Structures are given as structure tokens and as C-alpha cells.
C-alpha positions in Angstrom: 1.2 26.6 -71.5 1.9 30.5 -71.1 5.5 31.4 -69.7 4.8 34.9 -68.4 4.5 34.0 -65.0 7.5 31.0 -65.3 9.9 31.7 -62.4 8.5 34.9 -61.4 7.8 35.2 -57.8 4.0 36.5 -57.2 2.9 37.3 -53.1 -1.0 36.7 -52.8 -2.2 38.9 -50.2 -5.2 37.1 -48.5 -5.0 33.9 -50.3 -6.5 31.3 -48.0 -10.1 31.9 -49.6 -12.0 32.9 -52.8 -10.2 34.9 -55.1 -6.9 35.1 -53.7 -6.6 31.1 -53.2 -8.1 31.1 -57.1 -5.1 32.9 -58.6 -2.8 31.3 -56.3 -4.1 27.9 -58.0 -3.6 29.8 -61.2 -0.3 31.4 -61.6 1.1 28.4 -59.4 -0.3 26.0 -62.5 2.0 28.8 -64.6 5.4 27.5 -63.0 5.4 30.9 -60.7 7.0 30.6 -57.4 3.7 31.6 -55.4 3.5 32.8 -51.8 0.5 32.5 -50.5 -0.2 35.4 -47.2 -2.5 35.4 -44.7 -3.4 36.1 -41.5 -4.3 32.7 -40.2 -1.7 30.1 -40.7 -4.6 27.1 -40.3 -6.6 28.4 -43.0 -3.6 28.9 -45.2 -3.0 25.4 -44.8 -6.3 24.2 -45.5 -6.1 26.5 -49.2 -2.6 25.0 -49.9 -4.5 21.8 -50.1 -5.5 20.5 -53.7 -2.9 23.4 -55.2 0.4 22.3 -56.6 3.6 23.7 -57.9 6.2 25.9 -56.1 4.5 27.4 -53.0 4.8 28.9 -50.0 2.8 30.2 -47.4 3.5 33.1 -44.7 1.0 34.8 -42.0 1.0 38.3 -42.0 -1.9 41.1 -40.6 -2.3 43.6 -43.4 -3.8 45.9 -40.7 -0.5 45.8 -38.8 2.5 47.9 -40.5 5.1 46.3 -38.8 4.3 43.1 -39.7 4.0 44.2 -43.9 7.3 45.5 -43.2 8.6 42.3 -41.7 6.9 40.1 -44.4 8.4 42.1 -47.6 12.1 41.9 -45.7 11.8 38.0 -45.5 10.7 37.4 -49.1 13.1 39.8 -50.5 12.2 40.6 -54.2 9.4 39.8 -56.2 7.8 39.9 -59.6 3.8 40.6 -59.1 1.8 41.5 -55.9 -1.6 40.7 -55.9 -4.0 42.3 -52.8 -7.3 40.5 -52.3 -7.7 40.8 -48.7 -10.9 42.6 -47.3 -11.8 43.5 -43.4 -14.9 41.8 -43.1 -16.6 44.2 -45.1 -20.1 42.3 -45.0 -20.5 43.0 -41.3 -20.2 46.7 -42.1 -23.3 47.3 -43.8 -24.4 50.6 -42.0 -27.4 53.6 -43.3 -25.1 56.4 -42.7 -28.3 57.8 -40.1 -27.4 55.0 -37.7 -23.5 54.6 -38.7 -21.4 54.3 -35.4 -17.4 55.8 -35.7 -16.5 52.5 -35.1 -17.8 51.4 -37.7 -17.0 54.0 -40.3 -13.3 53.7 -38.9 -13.3 49.9 -39.7 -14.9 50.8 -42.9 -12.1 52.7 -44.1 -9.8 49.2 -43.0 -9.7 47.9 -46.5 -7.8 51.4 -47.9 -5.6 51.0 -44.7 -4.8 47.5 -44.9 -3.7 48.2 -48.8 -1.9 51.1 -48.1 0.5 49.3 -45.5 0.7 46.1 -48.7 1.7 48.5 -51.1 4.4 50.4 -49.4 6.3 47.8 -47.5 6.0 46.2 -51.0 7.6 48.5 -53.1 11.0 48.6 -52.5 11.3 44.4 -53.3 8.9 44.5 -56.7 11.0 44.4 -60.0 10.6 47.5 -62.2 9.1 44.9 -64.7 6.4 43.7 -62.4 3.0 44.9 -61.0 0.8 45.6 -58.5 -3.2 44.5 -58.8 -5.3 45.5 -56.3 -9.1 44.7 -55.4 -11.6 47.1 -55.3 -15.5 47.3 -55.7 -18.0 48.0 -58.1 -19.9 49.9 -55.8 -17.5 52.2 -56.8 -19.4 52.3 -60.4 -22.8 51.5 -59.0 -23.5 52.4 -55.4 -26.8 51.4 -55.7 -27.3 49.1 -52.3 -28.0 51.5 -49.0 -25.5 51.1 -46.3 -22.4 50.9 -48.4 -21.6 54.7 -48.3 -18.1 54.2 -46.3 -17.0 50.5 -47.6 -17.8 51.9 -51.1 -15.3 55.7 -50.2 -12.7 52.8 -49.3 -12.8 50.9 -52.3 -12.7 54.4 -54.5 -9.6 54.8 -52.3 -8.4 51.9 -53.4 -8.7 52.6 -56.9 -7.8 56.4 -57.5 -4.5 55.2 -55.1 -4.0 52.8 -57.4 -4.1 55.1 -60.6 -2.2 57.6 -59.0 0.4 55.0 -58.1 0.3 53.9 -61.9 2.2 57.0 -62.6 4.2 57.5 -59.3 5.5 54.2 -59.9 5.9 53.5 -63.0 7.5 51.9 -64.9 6.1 49.3 -62.4 2.4 48.7 -63.8 -0.3 49.3 -60.9 -4.2 48.1 -61.5 -7.4 47.5 -60.0 -10.0 44.3 -60.0 -13.3 45.3 -59.5 -15.4 42.9 -58.4 -19.1 42.2 -58.5 -20.9 40.2 -56.3 -18.8 37.3 -56.5 -19.3 33.7 -54.4 -16.6 33.8 -51.4 -16.1 33.4 -47.9 -17.3 37.4 -47.2 -20.6 35.9 -47.9 -20.2 33.1 -45.3 -22.6 35.0 -42.5 -25.6 34.9 -45.0 -28.2 32.3 -44.0 -29.3 29.0 -46.3 -31.9 31.5 -47.0 -30.2 34.8 -47.7 -27.7 33.1 -50.0 -30.4 31.3 -52.2 -32.0 34.9 -52.4 -28.8 36.4 -53.5 -28.2 33.3 -56.1 -31.9 34.2 -57.5 -31.4 37.8 -58.0 -28.2 37.3 -59.7 -30.1 35.1 -62.5 -32.7 37.1 -62.4 -31.3 39.9 -63.0 -27.3 40.1 -64.1 -27.0 40.2 -67.9 -24.6 37.0 -67.2 -27.3 35.2 -65.2 -25.5 33.9 -62.8 -23.2 34.9 -59.2 -19.5 35.5 -59.6 -17.2 32.9 -59.2 -13.5 33.1 -57.9 -12.0 31.5 -60.9 -14.2 33.9 -62.6 -12.4 36.6 -61.4 -8.9 35.3 -61.0 -8.8 35.6 -65.0 -8.9 38.8 -64.7 -6.1 38.9 -62.2 -3.8 37.0 -64.7 -4.9 39.5 -67.7 -3.6 42.6 -65.4 -0.5 40.8 -63.8 0.7 39.7 -67.6 -0.2 42.1 -69.7 2.7 44.6 -70.2 0.7 47.1 -71.6 -1.6 47.8 -69.5 -1.3 50.3 -66.4 -4.0 52.4 -64.0 -6.6 50.3 -65.3 -10.0 50.0 -63.3 -11.3 46.5 -64.6 -14.8 45.6 -63.7 -15.6 42.2 -63.2 -19.0 42.2 -61.7 -21.0 40.2 -64.1 -22.7 43.4 -65.9 -23.9 44.7 -62.8 -22.1 48.6 -63.3 -24.5 48.3 -66.6 -28.2 47.8 -65.3 
């Protein structure tokens, strides 16, 4: 078993489902002190089931700066921060011509949540540690209509991270840019819509399937543990960015 994370403290914001839960399972299996964070204590309790290791669950709201300040003051020192939480992105598809100001402002919550989390965490992160944020493949391949503001927010996260890689050195800062992944953010799809999405992935993506959280977790692990990698935007998208 790899020892890079043994005894390290890893904080995962958005750990109650999807990619965040998958990352938590992987780092816990590598003997890390794993802190799973989400808004919902109930969802965290469910997510924790089946994951063994040195695990804590804590509730906090990434869009509340005071909540984030209190969270990291309580945690104290940590080694790695992973941010997978998103703010109901799939509910915010809207063409620009009909987009309300409210939807546009909510679309930027992904950046503001990331900002509040990172600003609160940085004073507590070890110099040998890392920050891994989540953007979107839409910053590389904005092929779908209705994503303009959400793509802008994801672009802001990516540029924020690359800039911080220089500003916060030697703390490493990287970004995962996921494609279409089978996570809870797609739960509002009808069965017919889900079937259509899966068929699209089989017929169009070079890998011929929709992404699974565990496949994304491998990318987060790489960025977390590779000590010569910083300022990187890593697309994990099944080849979507090249078609």
C-alpha cells in the first residue's frame, strides 16, 4: 500500500456524494486522517457507511464565509484540501437571452464557494501540502448551450488555482476538470434523460462510457500526492475535450 498519505490530514469539501465520497474512500484506505465535509449531516452519515479508516464528518456551508472560517479553525492543521462541492449546477442551465440576473448570480456561486473555502483553509495547510479544486471540461470544450455563466465560474476557479500555485508556493495548487460524471448532480434527470445521456456517452466519447466517481478520484489522488505537480488543469473527461 502506498504510504504518501499515511497519517496525513485530508479535508474533502463536498464529501457526502459522488466524487467527494470517492476521494474520501480512497484516502481513508491509504491511512489518512479523512475529514468529510458537507452541508448535510444526514447525507454525510449515509456517505460514511462502507468507508473504513480514521474518518471524521463535519458540517459546514461553503457559501457562508463565517461557516468556513469556523470549520478550519476547528480542524486546525491539515495537509491536503480537496474541493468537489458544486452549487446545484445542473439546475442553472439557461441560454443567455433568457437568463435571469438571479440565475446568473447563482451561477457564480461555484467560484465564491471555492474562494471562501480556500481563503479559510490556507493558514492551516502545511507547506508540503496541496489544494485540489474542481472546475469543468466546459472551460476547454464549451459545446453545449446554456452553460455560459457556469463555464465562466469554472474558468474563474481554474485561473484562481493557477495563480495561487505561484502565490502560495510551496503549497501545490491544482485543478480537476471533469466531464460528464455519474454523480448526484444528475439526480434530477428523468430515467429517459439518464438513458439518453448514457447512450450519448457510449456513442460519442472515445472511452465509450460516462465517467464514474472512482475514475475521477484517481486524478485527485495523483494531484494530491505527486510532489512535482502544481498549477495543472487536469481534464478527466473521457475524451470530451478532443471531440
